[in-house]
Backbone atoms as SQL, in Angstrom:
CREATE TABLE atoms (id INTEGER PRIMARY KEY, chain TEXT, resi INTEGER, resn TEXT, atom TEXT, x REAL, y REAL, z REAL);
INSERT INTO atoms VALUES
  (1, 'A', 1, 'UNK', 'N', -14.453, 0.016, -8.474),
  (2, 'A', 1, 'UNK', 'CA', -12.978, -0.569, -8.959),
  (3, 'A', 1, 'UNK', 'C', -12.058, -0.748, -8.023),
  (4, 'A', 2, 'UNK', 'N', -11.880, 0.775, -7.171),
  (5, 'A', 2, 'UNK', 'CA', -10.960, 0.533, -6.320),
  (6, 'A', 2, 'UNK', 'C', -11.247, -0.464, -5.262),
  (7, 'A', 3, 'UNK', 'N', -12.565, -0.572, -4.683),
  (8, 'A', 3, 'UNK', 'CA', -12.636, -1.547, -3.858),
  (9, 'A', 3, 'UNK', 'C', -12.402, -3.158, -4.407),
  (10, 'A', 4, 'UNK', 'N', -12.640, -3.432, -5.549),
  (11, 'A', 4, 'UNK', 'CA', -12.471, -4.618, -6.191),
  (12, 'A', 4, 'UNK', 'C', -10.796, -4.845, -6.096),
  (13, 'A', 5, 'UNK', 'N', -10.104, -3.861, -6.345),
  (14, 'A', 5, 'UNK', 'CA', -8.504, -3.979, -6.221),
  (15, 'A', 5, 'UNK', 'C', -8.116, -4.090, -4.840),
  (16, 'A', 6, 'UNK', 'N', -8.531, -3.449, -4.257),
  (17, 'A', 6, 'UNK', 'CA', -8.534, -3.869, -2.525),
  (18, 'A', 6, 'UNK', 'C', -8.647, -4.925, -1.933),
  (19, 'A', 7, 'UNK', 'N', -10.001, -5.506, -1.894),
  (20, 'A', 7, 'UNK', 'CA', -10.112, -6.401, -0.981),
  (21, 'A', 7, 'UNK', 'C', -10.868, -7.751, -1.834),
  (22, 'A', 8, 'UNK', 'N', -11.106, -7.672, -3.110),
  (23, 'A', 8, 'UNK', 'CA', -11.455, -9.108, -3.803),
  (24, 'A', 8, 'UNK', 'C', -10.538, -9.559, -4.376),
  (25, 'A', 9, 'UNK', 'N', -10.651, -11.531, -3.943),
  (26, 'A', 9, 'UNK', 'CA', -9.274, -11.901, -4.326),
  (27, 'A', 9, 'UNK', 'C', -9.685, -12.190, -5.885),
  (28, 'A', 10, 'UNK', 'N', -8.525, -12.098, -6.552),
  (29, 'A', 10, 'UNK', 'CA', -8.561, -12.121, -8.031),
  (30, 'A', 10, 'UNK', 'C', -8.522, -13.704, -8.174),
  (31, 'A', 11, 'UNK', 'N', -8.868, -14.041, -9.664),
  (32, 'A', 11, 'UNK', 'CA', -8.852, -15.492, -10.042),
  (33, 'A', 11, 'UNK', 'C', -7.445, -16.381, -9.994),
  (34, 'A', 12, 'UNK', 'N', -6.452, -15.090, -10.195),
  (35, 'A', 12, 'UNK', 'CA', -5.184, -16.053, -10.421),
  (36, 'A', 12, 'UNK', 'C', -4.267, -16.183, -8.845),
  (37, 'A', 13, 'UNK', 'N', -5.018, -15.833, -8.070),
  (38, 'A', 13, 'UNK', 'CA', -4.810, -15.931, -6.417),
  (39, 'A', 13, 'UNK', 'C', -5.445, -17.008, -6.201),
  (40, 'A', 14, 'UNK', 'N', -5.413, -18.437, -6.144),
  (41, 'A', 14, 'UNK', 'CA', -6.108, -19.619, -5.713),
  (42, 'A', 14, 'UNK', 'C', -6.214, -20.015, -4.308),
  (43, 'A', 15, 'UNK', 'N', -5.364, -19.873, -3.299),
  (44, 'A', 15, 'UNK', 'CA', -5.469, -20.090, -1.912),
  (45, 'A', 15, 'UNK', 'C', -6.124, -18.926, -0.972),
  (46, 'A', 16, 'UNK', 'N', -7.262, -19.207, -0.340),
  (47, 'A', 16, 'UNK', 'CA', -8.051, -17.773, 0.386),
  (48, 'A', 16, 'UNK', 'C', -7.087, -17.358, 1.448),
  (49, 'A', 17, 'UNK', 'N', -6.567, -18.294, 1.977),
  (50, 'A', 17, 'UNK', 'CA', -5.812, -18.081, 3.208),
  (51, 'A', 17, 'UNK', 'C', -4.660, -17.133, 2.977),
  (52, 'A', 18, 'UNK', 'N', -4.037, -17.937, 1.751),
  (53, 'A', 18, 'UNK', 'CA', -2.470, -17.110, 1.768),
  (54, 'A', 18, 'UNK', 'C', -3.287, -15.488, 1.539),
  (55, 'A', 19, 'UNK', 'N', -4.213, -15.413, 0.696),
  (56, 'A', 19, 'UNK', 'CA', -4.774, -13.929, -0.049),
  (57, 'A', 19, 'UNK', 'C', -4.726, -13.449, 1.214),
  (58, 'A', 20, 'UNK', 'N', -5.454, -13.630, 2.608),
  (59, 'A', 20, 'UNK', 'CA', -5.642, -12.943, 3.661),
  (60, 'A', 20, 'UNK', 'C', -4.318, -12.561, 4.008),
  (61, 'A', 21, 'UNK', 'N', -3.409, -13.495, 4.095),
  (62, 'A', 21, 'UNK', 'CA', -2.220, -13.199, 4.434),
  (63, 'A', 21, 'UNK', 'C', -1.119, -11.879, 3.839),
  (64, 'A', 22, 'UNK', 'N', -1.769, -12.054, 2.536),
  (65, 'A', 22, 'UNK', 'CA', -0.984, -11.213, 1.338),
  (66, 'A', 22, 'UNK', 'C', -1.774, -9.765, 1.919),
  (67, 'A', 23, 'UNK', 'N', -3.245, -9.767, 2.020),
  (68, 'A', 23, 'UNK', 'CA', -3.749, -8.458, 2.380),
  (69, 'A', 23, 'UNK', 'C', -3.114, -7.516, 3.829),
  (70, 'A', 24, 'UNK', 'N', -2.537, -8.714, 4.532),
  (71, 'A', 24, 'UNK', 'CA', -2.208, -7.947, 5.760),
  (72, 'A', 24, 'UNK', 'C', -0.772, -7.255, 5.069),
  (73, 'A', 25, 'UNK', 'N', 0.196, -7.882, 4.586),
  (74, 'A', 25, 'UNK', 'CA', 1.082, -7.830, 3.907),
  (75, 'A', 25, 'UNK', 'C', 1.313, -6.243, 2.758),
  (76, 'A', 26, 'UNK', 'N', 0.147, -6.130, 2.192),
  (77, 'A', 26, 'UNK', 'CA', -0.051, -5.249, 1.135),
  (78, 'A', 26, 'UNK', 'C', -0.700, -4.004, 2.009),
  (79, 'A', 27, 'UNK', 'N', -1.923, -4.446, 2.908),
  (80, 'A', 27, 'UNK', 'CA', -2.291, -3.135, 3.320),
  (81, 'A', 27, 'UNK', 'C', -1.946, -2.471, 4.324),
  (82, 'A', 28, 'UNK', 'N', -0.879, -3.365, 5.471),
  (83, 'A', 28, 'UNK', 'CA', -0.557, -3.111, 6.556),
  (84, 'A', 28, 'UNK', 'C', 0.512, -2.039, 6.036),
  (85, 'A', 29, 'UNK', 'N', 1.529, -1.783, 5.607),
  (86, 'A', 29, 'UNK', 'CA', 2.281, -0.668, 5.550),
  (87, 'A', 29, 'UNK', 'C', 1.760, 0.436, 4.874),
  (88, 'A', 30, 'UNK', 'N', 0.799, 0.309, 3.983),
  (89, 'A', 30, 'UNK', 'CA', 0.218, 1.315, 3.286),
  (90, 'A', 30, 'UNK', 'C', -0.790, 1.941, 4.195),
  (91, 'A', 31, 'UNK', 'N', -1.577, 1.331, 5.243),
  (92, 'A', 31, 'UNK', 'CA', -1.880, 2.147, 6.114),
  (93, 'A', 31, 'UNK', 'C', -1.316, 2.977, 7.297),
  (94, 'A', 32, 'UNK', 'N', -0.263, 2.257, 7.494),
  (95, 'A', 32, 'UNK', 'CA', 0.957, 3.079, 8.394),
  (96, 'A', 32, 'UNK', 'C', 1.456, 4.118, 7.537),
  (97, 'A', 33, 'UNK', 'N', 1.466, 4.014, 6.820),
  (98, 'A', 33, 'UNK', 'CA', 1.817, 5.374, 5.822),
  (99, 'A', 33, 'UNK', 'C', 0.698, 6.455, 5.876),
  (100, 'A', 34, 'UNK', 'N', -0.390, 5.912, 5.633),
  (101, 'A', 34, 'UNK', 'CA', -1.205, 6.915, 5.532),
  (102, 'A', 34, 'UNK', 'C', -1.498, 7.764, 6.988),
  (103, 'A', 35, 'UNK', 'N', -1.479, 6.861, 7.912),
  (104, 'A', 35, 'UNK', 'CA', -1.099, 7.561, 9.306),
  (105, 'A', 35, 'UNK', 'C', -0.088, 8.634, 9.410),
  (106, 'A', 36, 'UNK', 'N', 0.636, 8.115, 8.869),
  (107, 'A', 36, 'UNK', 'CA', 2.083, 9.114, 8.869),
  (108, 'A', 36, 'UNK', 'C', 1.330, 10.654, 7.874),
  (109, 'A', 37, 'UNK', 'N', 0.796, 10.356, 7.203),
  (110, 'A', 37, 'UNK', 'CA', 0.155, 11.376, 6.029),
  (111, 'A', 37, 'UNK', 'C', -0.672, 12.170, 7.051),
  (112, 'A', 38, 'UNK', 'N', -1.465, 11.534, 7.909),
  (113, 'A', 38, 'UNK', 'CA', -2.571, 12.405, 8.565),
  (114, 'A', 38, 'UNK', 'C', -1.632, 13.196, 9.858),
  (115, 'A', 39, 'UNK', 'N', -0.815, 12.340, 10.558),
  (116, 'A', 39, 'UNK', 'CA', 0.219, 12.815, 11.532),
  (117, 'A', 39, 'UNK', 'C', 0.852, 14.423, 10.798),
  (118, 'A', 40, 'UNK', 'N', 1.572, 14.134, 9.716),
  (119, 'A', 40, 'UNK', 'CA', 2.098, 15.207, 9.020),
  (120, 'A', 40, 'UNK', 'C', 0.875, 16.640, 8.648),
  (121, 'A', 41, 'UNK', 'N', 0.188, 16.006, 8.694),
  (122, 'A', 41, 'UNK', 'CA', -0.908, 17.180, 8.246),
  (123, 'A', 41, 'UNK', 'C', -1.649, 17.780, 9.576),
  (124, 'A', 42, 'UNK', 'N', -1.452, 17.167, 10.801),
  (125, 'A', 42, 'UNK', 'CA', -1.917, 17.727, 12.147),
  (126, 'A', 42, 'UNK', 'C', -0.598, 18.687, 12.615),
  (127, 'A', 43, 'UNK', 'N', 0.319, 18.285, 11.953),
  (128, 'A', 43, 'UNK', 'CA', 1.680, 19.173, 12.280),
  (129, 'A', 43, 'UNK', 'C', 1.576, 20.715, 11.804),
  (130, 'A', 44, 'UNK', 'N', 0.767, 20.774, 10.728),
  (131, 'A', 44, 'UNK', 'CA', 0.195, 22.281, 10.091),
  (132, 'A', 44, 'UNK', 'C', -0.370, 23.105, 11.075),
  (133, 'A', 45, 'UNK', 'N', -0.981, 22.436, 11.632),
  (134, 'A', 45, 'UNK', 'CA', -1.977, 23.387, 12.916),
  (135, 'A', 45, 'UNK', 'C', -1.058, 23.576, 13.825),
  (136, 'A', 46, 'UNK', 'N', -0.101, 22.603, 14.426),
  (137, 'A', 46, 'UNK', 'CA', 1.187, 23.025, 15.321),
  (138, 'A', 46, 'UNK', 'C', 1.785, 24.135, 14.875),
  (139, 'A', 47, 'UNK', 'N', 2.465, 24.498, 14.092),
  (140, 'A', 47, 'UNK', 'CA', 3.359, 25.241, 13.295),
  (141, 'A', 47, 'UNK', 'C', 2.774, 26.906, 13.389),
  (142, 'A', 48, 'UNK', 'N', 1.502, 26.640, 13.651),
  (143, 'A', 48, 'UNK', 'CA', 1.027, 28.362, 13.987),
  (144, 'A', 48, 'UNK', 'C', 0.796, 29.121, 12.671),
  (145, 'A', 49, 'UNK', 'N', 0.665, 28.107, 11.093),
  (146, 'A', 49, 'UNK', 'CA', 0.339, 28.619, 10.129),
  (147, 'A', 49, 'UNK', 'C', 1.289, 29.526, 9.572),
  (148, 'A', 50, 'UNK', 'N', 2.725, 29.322, 9.938),
  (149, 'A', 50, 'UNK', 'CA', 3.751, 30.166, 9.492),
  (150, 'A', 50, 'UNK', 'C', 4.114, 29.225, 8.174),
  (151, 'A', 51, 'UNK', 'N', 4.458, 30.186, 7.069),
  (152, 'A', 51, 'UNK', 'CA', 4.006, 29.982, 5.670),
  (153, 'A', 51, 'UNK', 'C', 5.274, 28.832, 5.250),
  (154, 'A', 52, 'UNK', 'N', 6.830, 28.622, 5.866),
  (155, 'A', 52, 'UNK', 'CA', 7.603, 27.820, 5.636),
  (156, 'A', 52, 'UNK', 'C', 7.162, 26.522, 6.184),
  (157, 'A', 53, 'UNK', 'N', 6.548, 26.483, 7.684),
  (158, 'A', 53, 'UNK', 'CA', 5.951, 25.262, 8.165),
  (159, 'A', 53, 'UNK', 'C', 4.728, 24.599, 7.224),
  (160, 'A', 54, 'UNK', 'N', 3.887, 25.624, 7.015),
  (161, 'A', 54, 'UNK', 'CA', 2.840, 24.848, 6.154),
  (162, 'A', 54, 'UNK', 'C', 3.391, 24.065, 4.925),
  (163, 'A', 55, 'UNK', 'N', 3.708, 25.064, 4.060),
  (164, 'A', 55, 'UNK', 'CA', 4.554, 24.523, 2.980),
  (165, 'A', 55, 'UNK', 'C', 5.356, 22.940, 3.128),
  (166, 'A', 56, 'UNK', 'N', 6.498, 23.183, 4.125),
  (167, 'A', 56, 'UNK', 'CA', 6.987, 21.961, 4.512),
  (168, 'A', 56, 'UNK', 'C', 5.923, 20.806, 4.961),
  (169, 'A', 57, 'UNK', 'N', 5.128, 20.816, 5.841),
  (170, 'A', 57, 'UNK', 'CA', 4.564, 19.772, 6.139),
  (171, 'A', 57, 'UNK', 'C', 3.409, 19.154, 5.241),
  (172, 'A', 58, 'UNK', 'N', 3.111, 20.209, 4.179),
  (173, 'A', 58, 'UNK', 'CA', 1.999, 19.826, 3.191),
  (174, 'A', 58, 'UNK', 'C', 3.062, 19.229, 2.293),
  (175, 'A', 59, 'UNK', 'N', 4.509, 19.288, 2.006),
  (176, 'A', 59, 'UNK', 'CA', 5.259, 18.362, 1.012),
  (177, 'A', 59, 'UNK', 'C', 5.458, 17.518, 1.697),
  (178, 'A', 60, 'UNK', 'N', 5.815, 17.335, 3.048),
  (179, 'A', 60, 'UNK', 'CA', 5.819, 16.092, 3.969),
  (180, 'A', 60, 'UNK', 'C', 4.818, 15.276, 3.885),
  (181, 'A', 61, 'UNK', 'N', 3.513, 15.943, 3.930),
  (182, 'A', 61, 'UNK', 'CA', 2.375, 15.057, 3.990),
  (183, 'A', 61, 'UNK', 'C', 2.222, 14.387, 2.349),
  (184, 'A', 62, 'UNK', 'N', 2.382, 15.361, 1.601),
  (185, 'A', 62, 'UNK', 'CA', 2.301, 14.421, -0.190),
  (186, 'A', 62, 'UNK', 'C', 3.287, 13.202, 0.149),
  (187, 'A', 63, 'UNK', 'N', 4.426, 13.409, 0.275),
  (188, 'A', 63, 'UNK', 'CA', 5.611, 12.677, 0.253),
  (189, 'A', 63, 'UNK', 'C', 5.069, 11.367, 0.932),
  (190, 'A', 64, 'UNK', 'N', 4.623, 11.251, 2.316),
  (191, 'A', 64, 'UNK', 'CA', 3.790, 10.185, 2.968),
  (192, 'A', 64, 'UNK', 'C', 2.659, 9.436, 2.013),
  (193, 'A', 65, 'UNK', 'N', 1.764, 10.382, 1.497),
  (194, 'A', 65, 'UNK', 'CA', 0.710, 9.588, 0.983),
  (195, 'A', 65, 'UNK', 'C', 1.064, 9.240, -0.353),
  (196, 'A', 66, 'UNK', 'N', 2.285, 9.800, -1.653),
  (197, 'A', 66, 'UNK', 'CA', 2.835, 9.159, -2.638),
  (198, 'A', 66, 'UNK', 'C', 3.336, 8.058, -2.269),
  (199, 'A', 67, 'UNK', 'N', 4.152, 7.566, -1.104),
  (200, 'A', 67, 'UNK', 'CA', 4.765, 6.516, -0.408),
  (201, 'A', 67, 'UNK', 'C', 3.452, 5.794, -0.210),
  (202, 'A', 68, 'UNK', 'N', 2.494, 5.910, 0.251),
  (203, 'A', 68, 'UNK', 'CA', 1.436, 4.769, 0.605),
  (204, 'A', 68, 'UNK', 'C', 0.864, 4.051, -0.390),
  (205, 'A', 69, 'UNK', 'N', 0.616, 5.006, -1.657),
  (206, 'A', 69, 'UNK', 'CA', 0.468, 4.538, -2.792),
  (207, 'A', 69, 'UNK', 'C', 1.105, 3.624, -3.313),
  (208, 'A', 70, 'UNK', 'N', 2.482, 4.027, -3.489),
  (209, 'A', 70, 'UNK', 'CA', 3.444, 3.295, -4.139),
  (210, 'A', 70, 'UNK', 'C', 3.744, 1.763, -3.543),
  (211, 'A', 71, 'UNK', 'N', 3.878, 1.904, -2.111),
  (212, 'A', 71, 'UNK', 'CA', 3.625, 0.576, -1.311),
  (213, 'A', 71, 'UNK', 'C', 2.713, -0.426, -1.577),
  (214, 'A', 72, 'UNK', 'N', 1.295, 0.423, -1.646),
  (215, 'A', 72, 'UNK', 'CA', 0.680, -0.764, -1.978),
  (216, 'A', 72, 'UNK', 'C', 0.266, -1.398, -3.497),
  (217, 'A', 73, 'UNK', 'N', 0.631, -0.396, -4.323),
  (218, 'A', 73, 'UNK', 'CA', 0.945, -0.917, -5.840),
  (219, 'A', 73, 'UNK', 'C', 1.899, -1.681, -6.006),
  (220, 'A', 74, 'UNK', 'N', 3.388, -1.549, -5.682),
  (221, 'A', 74, 'UNK', 'CA', 4.165, -2.399, -5.841),
  (222, 'A', 74, 'UNK', 'C', 4.402, -3.847, -4.943),
  (223, 'A', 75, 'UNK', 'N', 3.282, -3.776, -3.471),
  (224, 'A', 75, 'UNK', 'CA', 3.065, -4.983, -3.156),
  (225, 'A', 75, 'UNK', 'C', 2.071, -5.679, -3.816),
  (226, 'A', 76, 'UNK', 'N', 1.511, -5.120, -4.418),
  (227, 'A', 76, 'UNK', 'CA', 0.567, -5.760, -5.169),
  (228, 'A', 76, 'UNK', 'C', 0.918, -6.933, -6.295),
  (229, 'A', 77, 'UNK', 'N', 2.018, -5.759, -7.299),
  (230, 'A', 77, 'UNK', 'CA', 2.475, -6.406, -8.094),
  (231, 'A', 77, 'UNK', 'C', 3.162, -7.536, -7.887),
  (232, 'A', 78, 'UNK', 'N', 4.042, -7.415, -6.772),
  (233, 'A', 78, 'UNK', 'CA', 5.050, -8.035, -5.938),
  (234, 'A', 78, 'UNK', 'C', 4.543, -9.748, -5.476),
  (235, 'A', 79, 'UNK', 'N', 3.051, -9.886, -5.121),
  (236, 'A', 79, 'UNK', 'CA', 2.245, -10.817, -4.701),
  (237, 'A', 79, 'UNK', 'C', 1.553, -11.428, -6.256),
  (238, 'A', 80, 'UNK', 'N', 1.519, -10.541, -7.295),
  (239, 'A', 80, 'UNK', 'CA', 1.419, -11.383, -8.375),
  (240, 'A', 80, 'UNK', 'C', 2.388, -12.120, -9.071),
  (241, 'A', 81, 'UNK', 'N', 3.369, -11.075, -9.010),
  (242, 'A', 81, 'UNK', 'CA', 4.687, -12.033, -9.431),
  (243, 'A', 81, 'UNK', 'C', 4.874, -13.508, -8.680),
  (244, 'A', 82, 'UNK', 'N', 5.126, -13.499, -7.216),
  (245, 'A', 82, 'UNK', 'CA', 5.045, -14.402, -6.389),
  (246, 'A', 82, 'UNK', 'C', 4.314, -15.883, -7.130),
  (247, 'A', 83, 'UNK', 'N', 2.769, -15.247, -7.063),
  (248, 'A', 83, 'UNK', 'CA', 1.693, -16.516, -7.806),
  (249, 'A', 83, 'UNK', 'C', 1.970, -16.512, -8.831),
  (250, 'A', 84, 'UNK', 'N', 2.468, -16.088, -9.788),
  (251, 'A', 84, 'UNK', 'CA', 2.836, -16.146, -11.059),
  (252, 'A', 84, 'UNK', 'C', 4.069, -17.299, -11.043),
  (253, 'A', 85, 'UNK', 'N', 5.249, -16.976, -10.341),
  (254, 'A', 85, 'UNK', 'CA', 6.322, -17.773, -10.351),
  (255, 'A', 85, 'UNK', 'C', 5.719, -19.274, -9.522),
  (256, 'A', 86, 'UNK', 'N', 5.162, -19.181, -8.537),
  (257, 'A', 86, 'UNK', 'CA', 4.505, -20.609, -8.003),
  (258, 'A', 86, 'UNK', 'C', 3.861, -21.370, -8.749),
  (259, 'A', 87, 'UNK', 'N', 3.038, -20.471, -9.928),
  (260, 'A', 87, 'UNK', 'CA', 1.886, -21.016, -10.289),
  (261, 'A', 87, 'UNK', 'C', 2.848, -22.174, -11.764),
  (262, 'A', 88, 'UNK', 'N', 3.656, -21.373, -12.171),
  (263, 'A', 88, 'UNK', 'CA', 4.530, -21.788, -13.043),
  (264, 'A', 88, 'UNK', 'C', 5.382, -23.110, -12.442),
  (265, 'A', 89, 'UNK', 'N', 5.946, -23.041, -11.669),
  (266, 'A', 89, 'UNK', 'CA', 6.489, -24.171, -11.028),
  (267, 'A', 89, 'UNK', 'C', 5.438, -25.555, -10.899),
  (268, 'A', 90, 'UNK', 'N', 4.365, -25.065, -10.588),
  (269, 'A', 90, 'UNK', 'CA', 3.127, -26.322, -10.081),
  (270, 'A', 90, 'UNK', 'C', 2.758, -26.953, -11.728),
  (271, 'A', 91, 'UNK', 'N', 2.887, -25.927, -12.399),
  (272, 'A', 91, 'UNK', 'CA', 1.893, -26.930, -13.724),
  (273, 'A', 91, 'UNK', 'C', 3.135, -27.139, -14.412),
  (274, 'A', 92, 'UNK', 'N', 4.150, -26.802, -14.446),
  (275, 'A', 92, 'UNK', 'CA', 5.396, -27.389, -15.453),
  (276, 'A', 92, 'UNK', 'C', 6.223, -28.362, -14.951),
  (277, 'A', 93, 'UNK', 'N', 5.937, -29.028, -13.539),
  (278, 'A', 93, 'UNK', 'CA', 6.538, -30.034, -12.805),
  (279, 'A', 93, 'UNK', 'C', 6.738, -31.357, -13.250),
  (280, 'A', 94, 'UNK', 'N', 7.549, -32.037, -12.993),
  (281, 'A', 94, 'UNK', 'CA', 7.325, -33.696, -14.198),
  (282, 'A', 94, 'UNK', 'C', 7.306, -34.564, -12.660);
């Protein structure tokens, strides 16, 4: 289900080329935020496992991860909204 959500072009998105471009704008920022998550987790080892650093970096990495998920979902719904608006103008035009 998650693989279909990420990579399968839905029926409501008609044009394959624009779908690939939308994938770049949808997955690109989310992947950059996931890289931030990994970097934040790596800094746990840099702090020497001192309690304030570990807790702070875990919270920081959780924030990066939550931002990646929100970015992915919001971008998906924005793309869906844009496609819905464009489709409405095409079918309702005179």
